N, C-alpha and C positions, 0 to 999 in steps of 0.2 A: 573634949571637943564634941560638939553636936553638929551632925551633917544634915542639911536640909536640901531636898531635891525638888525642883520646880521644872517647868517645861522650857522656858525661854530665858535667854541672857538678860533681857531688859527687866523681866520680873525678878530674876535672881539679884540683880544689882540693887533694885529698890528695896527688896526684903532684907538683904544683908545690911543695908544702911539703917533699917529700923531695929534690927535684932541685936547688933553689937558684936564685939570681938569673940564672944564665946561660941558663935555660930559660924559655920562655913556653908555658903549657899551655892550650889552648882546646878546648872541647867542640863536636862537630858536632851534638849532640842527635839521635843515631841516624843513619839513612840520610838523605843530602842530596838524592837523586834516585831516580826510579823510572820504570817504563814508564808513560806516560800512559794513562789509561783510555779509549782510543779505538781504532778499527780501524787497523791498519797499524803499530802499535808494534813488532810482531815481523813480519818479512817472510820467510816460508818460501822465496819465490822468489829471494831474494838471500842465501842461506846463513844464514838466520835472523838477519839483521842486526837490531839493536835500536835503537830511537829512545828515548833517555833524556831525561827532563825534570826539572829541579831543582824541588824543592818550593817553592811560593810563600812559605810561612811560614819557610823557612830562609834567606831572603835576608840577614837581619841577621847570622846566624852566618857565612855564606859571605863576606860583605863583610869581617867582622873577620878571618877566616882569610886571605883574599886580601891584605888590607892588610899583615898581618904577614909573609906569605910573600914579599912584594916585597923585604923587607930581611933575611930570614932566611938564614943561612949553610947551614943544614941543616934538612930536614923529617923528623921522626920520627913515623911512624904507629904509634900504640900502642893501637889498638882491641882489642876482645875476641879471645881466642885460638881462634876457631872460624870456620866458613865465613862466617857473617854479618859477623863482625868483619873478616875479610879483604876482604869485599865493600865494607864501609863505607870502609875505607882506600883501596881501588881507586877508588871513586867520588870521594872527596876529591882524590886524585891527578889523576884525569881532569879534574875541574872546574878545578883550578889550571892544568893543562896547556892546557886550552882558553882560559883567561884569560891565558895566557902569563906566569904569575907563579910557575911551579913552580921551586923552588930546584934547583940543579944536583945537590946531594947529597940523595938520598931513601933512607931506611932504614925497615925494619919491625922492631918489637920486640914481643914478647909476654911476658906474665907471668901466672901462674895465681892470684896473690893480690896484693892491693893493700897490700903491706907494704914497708917501706924496703929490707930485704935483697933481696926479690924484684925490686923495680923497679931497684935499682942493678945487680943481676946481669944483668937483661935489657938494660940500656943498654950493657953491655960485650959483648953477643953479638947485634948486629943482623944482619938478613938482608934479602933482597929479598922483594917480594910473591910469594906462592905462586900461580902461574898456574893450577895444577890446581884449587885451591880456588875461585878466581875463576871458572873455567870451569864448575865444578859449580854454583856459585851462578847463573850465567847460564842454564845448562840447566834448573835447577829453576824459575827465574823465568819463562823462556820457556814451559815446559810448562804451568805454572799459568795463565799468560796465555792461551795458545792454547786450553786446555780451557775456561776461563771465558768467553772472548769468542767461541768457536765454538759451544759447547754451550748456554750460557744463552739465546741468542736462539731456539734450537730449542725450548727449554722454554717460553719466553714465548708463542710462536706456536702451539704444539701442545698445551700443557697450561695452560689458564687458571688463574691463581692461583699458579703456581710462581714462585719468586724467583731461584734460582741453583743452579748445580751446580759442583762443584770436583773436582779430580783425587783428592785424598785425603779431602776432606770428604764426598763422596758415598759412598765406601766405608765410612767410619766410621758414616755414617747407616745404611747397609745392615746393619751389624753389629747395631745397635739394633733395626732392623725385623725382622731374622731372628730375634732373640731373642723379639720380640713374637709372631711366627708360631709359634715353638716353644711358647710359653705357651698360645696359643689352641688349638693342635692337641693339647695334652697332655690325656690322659684319666686322672684319678686312679684309683689301684688301692687297694682296701681291704686292710689287713692288720692283724693283731693281735699284740701283744707280751705275753708273760707274764713277770712279774718277781717276785722275792721279796725282801722287806726282811729282811736278816739282821743278826745282831749277835754279836760275839765280844769278850769282855773289855771291854765298854762301848763298843766301836768299831762303829758301824753301817756296813753296806755293802749294795750292791744286786747281786743275781745274776740273770741272765736265763736263760730256758729255752732250751737249745740241743739237747736231745734229748727226744723224746716217743714213747713206745711203741717205743723202740729205734731210732727213725729220727732222723737229723740234722735240726735245725730251722734254716732260714735266715730272713732278715729277712721275706720275703714268703710263707713256707710256710703260715702260718695265715691263711686269707683270709676267714673268717666267724666270727660270734660263737659259734655252737654248739661248734665245735672249740676255740675259745679258752676257753670256760667249762669244757669237759671237761678241758682241759689244766690249767687253774687248780685244779680239784678234785683232780686227780692230784697236783699239787705240794703242795696243802694237806694231803693225806692221807699223803704220803711223809715218811720220816725221812731227812734228807740228812746225809751226812758227806763230809769232804774225801777225794777219790779221788787227786788229784795237785796238786802245787804246782810250777809251772815259773817259774823266774826267769832273765831274760836281761839282761845288762848292755847299756846303750846309751849312745851319746855324741852330743851335739848341738854342732855347731860354730857359731860366731857367723857371721852374714851379713856380707858385705863392706860397706864404706862406701857411702854413697848415690851413685847416678847420678841424672840428671835424672828419669828415669821412676820409679825406686823412691822418690825423695823425694816426688814427686807422689802416689804411691800411699799411702805411709805417712802423709803429712800429711793426706790425705783420711780415712784410717781413724782416726787417733788425735787429730787436731786439728779435723776437720770442714772443712778448707780446700778450696776449689776449686783446680783446677790453675793457673788464672790468678792467683789470690791467692797461692798458694805461690810462684810464680815472681816475683811482684812483691815479696814480702817477702824472698825470697832475693837478689834484685837489690840491695835495700837493704843487706843484711848483707854482700854482696860489696863494695859500694862503700864501706862503712864499714871494710873491712879485716878483718872478723870471720871470714869463711869464704873458701875458694878458689872459683874460677869455677864457677858453678852450672849451666852447660849442657855436659854431658859424658855420654858413655856408657862411660867408663873406671871401673874399680873399684880400680885400683892407687893406692898412695900413695907419695909421695916418700920415699926411704930415711931422710932426716933426720926427716921427720914421723913415720915408724914408730918411730924411736928415742925421739922426744918422747912418743909415745903410750904406749910401754912404760914409760917413766919415770913418766908420770902415773899409770899403773895401779899401779905399785909403791908410789908415794907414797900413793895413795888406799886401797889394799888391801895385803895381805901378799904375799910372794913366790909363794905357790901360785897366785895369779891371773894371773901372768905366764907365758906358755908358754915352753918351752925355746928355741924358735927363733921369729924374727919371722914373722908370717903374710904370705904373698905371694899376692895375688889377681890373676887374669888376666882381662882383658876378653873378652867373647864377641863384641864388635863386629868385623865383618869388615874394616871400613875403619880400620886403626890410625891413619891420619893425622889422623882427626877424634876419636880417643879420647884424651881428656886425663885428668889426674889426677882421682880421685874427689872428691866434695864433702866437705870436712872443715874443722874449725876451723883458723885460722892459728896459734893458740896453745892447746895442749891444757891448759895450766894454768888457763885461764879457762872455768869451767863456766856462766857467764852472760854475755849480751851483749844490751843493750837491754831493753825492757819490752814488755808486751802481746804481740801476735802475733809481733813480732820476737824477743822473748825465748823464746817457746814453740818457735818453729821452730829457733832456734839450739840450744836445749837438746836437741831431737830429733836434730839433726845431730851435736852433740858426743857424745851418748850412743852413737849408732850407730858413729861413727868410733872412739871409744875402745873400745867393746865388740869391735870387729873385731880388736883386738890383745890380747884377753883369753883366758884359758884356756877350754877347752871345758867344757860342763856334763856331768856324769856321772850317768846315770840307772840305775834298775833297774826293768825292766818285769816285772810279775808277773801270771801267769794262774792262777787257782784253779778247778779243776773239782770239782764236787760231784755225787754220785749218791745216789739213794734205795736202799733195801735190795734192790729187784728189779733194779736196773741198767737199768731201762727209761726212767727219767726222769733228765735231767741238767741241772745249772745251771752257769753260768760267770760268774765275776767277774774283771774285769781292772782293773789300776791301775798307777800309775807312782810311784816314789819317787825324789826328787832326792837323790842321795848327796852331790854337790858342785855348787853352783849355778853356779860359774864366771861366765861373762859374763852369765848370767840375773840375777845380782845387780843389774846395772845396766840391762840392756835386753833386751826380748823383742819379736821382730817381730810386728806385727799380722797378722791373717788376715781374709779376707772371709767365710769359713765358720767360725763359732764353735762351740764345743762338741766335747768329745772325752772319751769315757769312760775313755781310758787315763790321764787326769790325775787320776782319782779316788784317794782314799786308801784303802788296804786294811790290815786288821789282820794281824798275823803269825799264820799258820796252818800247820799241818803235816798230813801225811796221817793220817787217822783222826779228826781233830778234828770235832766236831759242833756248829757254831754254831747259836745260837737262831734260829728262824724266827718273825719277828714278824707278818708279813702277806704275802699274795699278791695281786697285782694283774693284771688282764687289761685292757689298754687298746687301744682302737680307734685306728688311724692311717690316713692316706691318703698315698700318695706325692705329693711336691710337684713342681711344674714347676720348670725351671731359673730361678734368680732373675734379675730385671732387673739391668742393669748399673748399678753405681755409677761415680763418676768413677775411683776406684781400679781397679776391675775392668775398666773400658773401656780405660784406659791400658795395663793389663797385657795385655789381649787384642790391642790394636794392636801392642804390642811383640812378642808371641808370633808374630803373623802377619807381622811385618816390614813393616808398613804405616806410612808416615810416619816421622818421626824424633823422639826425645824432645823436642827443642827446639820442635817444631811442635804437640805434643799440646794444649797449653793453648789455642792460637789455633783449632785445629780444633774443640774442644769448645765454645768460646765462639761460633764461627760457627754451629754447629747450634742453639744457644740463641737467638742473635740473629735467625736466619731463622725462628724458631718452628717448626722441623721436629721438635723434641723439647721436652718439658717435664720438669721435675724435681719429683717428689713423694717426700718422705721420703728424700731423697738417692739416688733411683733414677731412671733415664731411662725415660720413656714416649714412644713414637713418636706424634706428632700425625698427623692426617689428611693434612695437606700433605706431611709427611715420608714417609708410606707411599705416597702417590700418586707422588711424585717417584721414590722407589726403584723402584716397579713400572715406571714409564716407562723408567728407565735399564736395569733388568734385561731388559725386553722388547726395547728397541731398541739398547741399548749394553751388552749383557751382558758382553762382553770387558773393557770399561773400568771396570766396577765389580766385576770378579772379584778375589778375594783373592790368588790366585797371580800374576795379571798385574801387579797393583799392587806386590806384594812384589818381583817380578822387575825391575820398572822402578826401584824404589828401589835395588836392587843395581847396576843399570847406572849410576845416578847416583853411587853410591858408587865405582864403578870410575873414573868421570871424576875425582872428587876425589882418587883414589889414583894417577892418571896411567896407568890401565890401559885407558881408553877415550877416544875423541874426542867432545866434547860435541855437535857438529853432526851426527855420525853417529847418536847416540842420538836426537836430535830428528827426524831424517829417517826413521828406522825407525818411530817413533811416528806421525808426520804422514801418511805415505803410505797408511796404512790408516784413520786416524781421520777425515781430511778427507772422503774419498769417502763414508764412512758417514753423517756429519752431512748431507752434501748429499742423500743418498738419503732420509733421514728428513724433511728439510725439504720435499722435493717431495711428500710424502704429504699428503692432505687431512686436516684435523682430525677429520672423521667416521671416516676409516679408522684413525687413531690411537686414537680412542675405542673403536672396535669391537675392535681388537686388545687393548686394555687390558681390555675387558669380558671377553674370553675368558681372558686371563692371570690376572685377579683373581677369576674365577668361584668358586673354592673359598672365598675370603674373603667376597665379597659375597653369594653364594647357596649357603651350605653345605647339604648334604643334610638333608632332614627325617627325623625318626625314623619317621614314618608312611609314608614312601616317596612323599609328595606332591611336586608340582613346586615347587621352591624359587623359581622365577621367576614363578609365578602371582601376579597382582596381588591383594592382599588386599582391595582396595577394590571393583573392578568384577567380579572373579571370572573374567574371561576374557582380560584383557590380559597381556602378557609384560613382565616387568621387565628393564631393561637400564641400563648405565652411560651417562650423558649428560654433556656438557661445557657449562658456562654461564659467564656473566660473572664469577660469584663462585666458580668452581671446579667440581669434579665432583660429581654427585649421581646417584641412582637414580630412574628415572621409568617410568611405565606406557606401553606401546606404543599405548594407546588415547587418548593426549592429542590434542586438547584435551577430548574427551568425559569422560575420566577424568583428574583432576588429581592423582592420587596421586604423591607424591615422598618420597624418603628421603635424608637426608644421606649422603655417601660413607662416613663412618666409623661410621654407626649399624648395629647388628646386623640380620641378616635371616634368621637360621636359626630352628630350632625353639625356641619359647618366647621368642623375641625380641619386644620391644615394637614394635608397628606405629606408625610415625610419620606415617601418612597421617591424614586427618581422622577423629577418633574422637568419636562422639556421646556426650556425658556424660549427656544428658537434655534435658528440655524446660523452658524458662523459663515458670513458671505465669502471669506477667503478660502476656507477648507471644505465647506459644504457639510460639516459634521454638526451633530446636535450639541447644543450647550445645555447641560442638565444641572439641576439643583439637587444635591444629595445630602444625606445626613450620615455622619460617621461618628466614630468614638469621641472625637474632640469637637463635635458640633457640626453645623451645616457648612457645606462647601459647594463650589461649582466645579464642573468637570467638562473638558472638551476632549472627545475621543475616548478610546478604550485601552485597557491593558497598560503595559509599562510606558508606552509612548504618550499616554494621556496627559494633558495639562490640567492642573488643579490649582485652586485658590480658595482661601478661607473667605467667608462673608463677614465683613466688618459690621458691628452693631449699628453704626450710624448711617447705613446705606439701605435705601428702599429699593431692593433688588429688582432689576428688569434686565432684558437682553443687552441693552446698551451698557449698563453698569457692569454686567458680567463680562462682556468682551474687554472692557477697559481693565478690569481686575486681572484677567487672564494674561494680559500683555505686560504686566509689571515685571521688572522695574522699568520705570520711565526715565529716559535720559533728558535732563533739563537743558544741558549744554555743557561746553567746556569751560572750566574755571579760567578767568582772565589772567591769573598769575601763573598757575601750574600748567595750564593747557590740558589737564586731565578732566575726564567727564564727571559731572555731578549727576547723581541719580536719585530718584524719589521712589519709595516703595513702602510696603507694609510688612513689618517684621513681628517677631514674637511679642514685642512690647508696644506695638502700635505703629502709626505712620512716622517716617523719618526721611532725612536727607543723608546721603553718603558721599564722601569725597576723600580719596587717598587714606582710607582707614579711619577717617574722622566722621562723627555723626552729629546730627542735630534733630531734635524732636519736632514733629509737626503736630498741630492740635486736632486735626480732623482728616478723614479720608479725602474729602474734597480738595484739601491743600496739596495732596500728592499729585493731583492732575492740574492744579491751577498755579502753583508756585513758579514764578519766573526766575530768570537768572539773577537779577539784582537782589531780590528778596532771599534767594537761596544763599548767595555769597554772604549777605548780612547775617542770616541765621547761623551759618557755619562758623563765622567769625565770633559771634556772641557765644556760641556753645563752647568754642575753644577757650575763650576768655574766662568762662565759668567753670573750667575744669572738665571739659568733655573728655570721654575716654573712648578708645577704639573697641567698643563692644558691638555685639550683633544688633542690639536694639536701638538705642538712642543715646543722646548726650546725658550727662549726669545733672540734669536740671530737676528741681522739685516739681512733682505733679501738682502740688498744692502746699501752701504755707497754712497750717491749721491754726496757729496762734501760740501763745505762751503757755508753757506747762503750768497748771494751777498751783503746783507746789514748789517748783524750782525756778520758775520764771524763764526757763530756757525756751528758745523758739523751736517748735516742733514742725518738722516738714514731712510730707508724704513723698517718698521716692520710689522709683522703679529700678530694681536691681536685676542681676543676672538670674536670680532664682525667684523672681516675683516682687510684688510690692512690699515695702517696709516703711517704718516710721523711724525718725531719728531726732534726738535733741542735741546732736553734735558730739555726744560722748557715748551714748548707748543706741544701738540699732535693734529694732524688734520687727521680726517678720510678721506680716498680717496672716492670721489663720484663714483657712478656707471659709470659715463660717462668717467672716466679715467682708462685706463688699466695700472695696476701696472708694467707690463713688458715694457710699453712705456713711463712711467713717466720720466719727465725731471727735472733737478735741479730747473729750474725757476718755473715750475708748483708746485713743492713741496714747494718752498719758498712762493709762492702766497697763497697756502693753509694755511701755518703756519701764515702768516701775517693776513689773513682774520680771522682765529680762534682767534688769539691774540687780534685783534681789536674788535671782538664780545664779548670779556669778558668770564668769566667762564660759563659753561653750566647751563641752568636753574636748580635751586634747589641746586646747589653746595654751601656748606657752611651752609645750613639751618639744615642739619641733625646733625651737630656738636652741635648746640645750643639746640637740643631736650633733651639730657640727663640732661643739667643744669636745664631746665624747669621742667623736671620730678622730679629731685632731690628737687627742690624748693617746689613742691607740696607735696612731701612726708615728708618734714622736720617737719611741725606741728604735723603730725601723730606720728613721732618718739619721739618728745618732750612730747606729751601727754602720750605716752606709758611709757616714762621714769618717768613721775610724778606718774603714777599709780603704 
């Protein structure tokens, strides 16, 4: 009997079908062991020796593998063809060796696609485990462990509220924070454009002003309205004719087939998929045998696959769409040993595979791979220059005509920056023609800051910098979300306060280790290990000899010293210069205290030096420059009933209003849909409001605002209201109806509101089940009727999309029931069993 080990059950089932009865194929379910999360798992003093520990939840799989290994004639390790796959095979081999059940004959096979020909060919070409790849895995794992377990404790002790730091994670976070700083420091510049709407033979086109009073006009040349209007008038009064027509041929070649990183980018642009969702769907397509291995930085295709693609193009289109010679793409990856074949379909004759997201991603992969072997597109770029009779004013129109679409017939690569005037259609014009001028427009514009990163552009930036590797990007991005260092709004990354503070700390005290160049150079050293060009322990030693002393030095500093250093480092952000030249650190409350960064139990904040006499505070992430809103106590006015000040304050859970002082003070949170003034504040402080007595029970109906928003309450029953205004406007008749509807829809006696959906998002793209957004006791969640998934803090429920909700439900379903579920039901039976003898004894007595 020959024992074959792979990672997943789906892969095992397919391979066993192709190999026949002489083989038994078992799944390891991924890695079977790892470095235990405790000090000493990597020992730098002993040549970076590592202490491995098997996963507790893998005992069942390991027992099955060990039992079969005892009787197996040969062990075939057939895990994925990359560094992680090599490591999984090595771990399985070491576990069996330690159990003394390792077969005498051990072989390693790899295949790039789960198809019968690929698997049978791999079985005929076995090899030994690649020690260079295993060493590269060990070096990466040790580095990540040493950074995490050495740096994170420094963060916890010196920076309250910080959660963790990582070798690549922290650099990716810095990229997002740096972009946030660019946006904040950006100062928009006003400029004006002057354009003319023209027409020739019924075809409209737009021409922009490029020459005014004989001088060349660039994008930012016209900086104010007066000049723009004068230029507009000159264009309106001029009679323009074509001075020249310049036509240039252009060729666009198809992009290569997908790599891991380009697949993540394009799936984000065209399908709206997150990197992790893309890889999860691609994994399924690979295990189904629909595509080749999806973790790769190679762009080349197998020669046989290239011929299949060319044949498929010829079948689908005519011969003009097939280039004379096959297209050969070369990878940019320095480490050729880890560069596998590009991601492509295993069968080019199939343009569909699966349904829902699986089908959409497969179609994207199929189109890209097929287009890579199609003919180039031929274009004609045209530039038309027009001048008035004086020659002082000039207009220009540019456009592009597609002469032969070529590969564009099937596929066009997405872009992060949309819009291109070269793609406009132009009429045929010749020198001397005088197209009709319909109207002239002068428009005001302002230069725009660089855009925040999307998942696609962040992955692209990481790849450009050489930071991380394509197979790690999805987990890096997910970690940043899980740590709440970033949030996503409208598919763009925003740096949270905690993310900015951690980045500032690392830049101030560990600048070298979050440097882009240093991180990229370290990645190259790790690539050298996997390529056999460097020794893994030497790479670790070089890193550790500088990193360890630096962490020790920072750990010895007092928290107050760390805070003072961060105060100076963050001064431009926390205390930007005021337009009037005033002191940005001057306390707005007492007028003579100095503001400075402070550390507290719940994180960093800004406070006045005159504390406790002056209690002014400002949250770390709140603005402090000219025109910024003061978050110290703000007096809104005086309560006419008590004569006490009504103040707006900011606390740990956000802004609130307060009437009075000490334990007797009345407080109320400020709803987001309220434009706060004294009138609103007094109304909020007097909640709950009594609507009246219910006509049937005679008991009061009240309206108020709870943890989950505005609601009605009556006899322990609740009904949701849609806005804060309804709390004060809902009358008796409407209240009775809302309470009755909530009861009919399964309302529950909770503190918040009735169990009505906040929103029906639509049908699940894979199961067709209706997905609803709900508000629960512990926050918002989504459900498809069978599976409930809580919304993570990184997702705003108001911005939640159907796809995001479906992904959350899929992930929750795949993870199985929450820990502990099902165990409590068994407890009563055990208890009853224990009591049974006592009952029998009592009966005998």
